[in-house]
N, C-alpha and C positions, 0 to 999 in steps of 0.2 A: 291772674290769668284764666280769662274764659278757656275752655276748649271748646272746640269749634267742631260740630260734627259731620261727616258729612254723608250723605244717607243715594247709598247706591236705588236707584230704581225698584220694591221688588216685581217679583217673576209671580206673581200668585203663594205669594208668604201669606202664612198666619200673622194677623193683625191679634195684639193683645191690649191695653190699657197700658202699660208701659214703654211700648212703643208711640204708641200717639202721643203720652209727656213728651218720650223725647224729639218725633217730628214737631208738637207745638212749642215748642221748648226752642231750638233749631230756626225757626219761624220768628218765633220774639226776639231772638236772639239778630236781626236780621228786619226787627219792626216794624213786622205784618201781625195777620191778627191769624187765630188757630185757621185751614181752613174747613167751608161747608161740611169736604167728604172726612173729615179728621170729626169733627164732631157728630155722624149722620155714624160711623164707625161706634162709636165712642156709647151713644144709645144702641146701637144694635150689642155691642157687649152685656149693659143694660140689660136688657129683654132678652140675655141666652141664647141669641145667636153666637154659631162660631161662627166669624169674621175671614175673609182672604182677599187677599190686596194684589188687584194689578197692575201697573203702570206702562201706559203706553211708551215706549220708545223718541219717537220723534214731534211728541204733543205734550201737553200738561194732563191730557184724563188719563183720568181715571177710573178703575172697572172692582165694585168693591162687590165681592159675593157671597149671603149668607147664606148658612147652613140649616136646618136644625131637624134631625132625624134624617130619613131620604129625600129630602125635598130640599132644593135650591133657590135663591131668587138676584139676578145679576144686575146694579144698580150702577150706571158710566156719568159719573162726573166732568167737566167739561166745560171750559170757558166761547166753545167756538160748535157750529156745528156739525155733527156725525154726515156718513156718508147716506147720500135719503136713501140706496135699496139698502143697506144696514140694517136702520131706525125700519125703516116699512117691511122687512122681512123680521125683524124680532133678534134681531141679534144680539140684544139686554132685553132682558125683563123690562127695566126701567128708565127712563133716561132722568136726566136732574140739568137744568138752561132750557138754552135756545135748543127748540127741534124745529121740523119741519113739520110738526104735527100741533106746535104749540109749545106757553113756557113752561116750567113744570119744577117746583124748588125742594126742596130738602124734607120740609113737611110732608109736600104731594108722598113721596119715597115712599116716608115710612110710612104712613095709609096705604098706601098699596103692596109691602111688605106684612103686617100684617093682616091684611085685608087674605093674601095669598099663601100664607101660613095658617087662615085660620077653615079655610077652603077644607 
């Protein structure tokens, strides 16, 4: 009998590879592939960033905050448009998906993160 993992939404919780593996296995049991936010977190962990996750309560949005030293960078993953004012006011450092200012990919987010932390 397969163990059915139930995950409560993280509210700024630390992300580890073990956590991503468990979440991905849960998705796979339901017939879904690993999501882009999970792949992004795995990349960030391999690159040595501290990773924290906040999951919106009413939507599927995920907010991934990466940290290294005193600097941090927040990336939003979502399947819907952000609130225009929040996007334009820089609520997050980077928005993945379709936004009011264009479409951005996970790979674009990785490049933005590398650029930010190199500055």
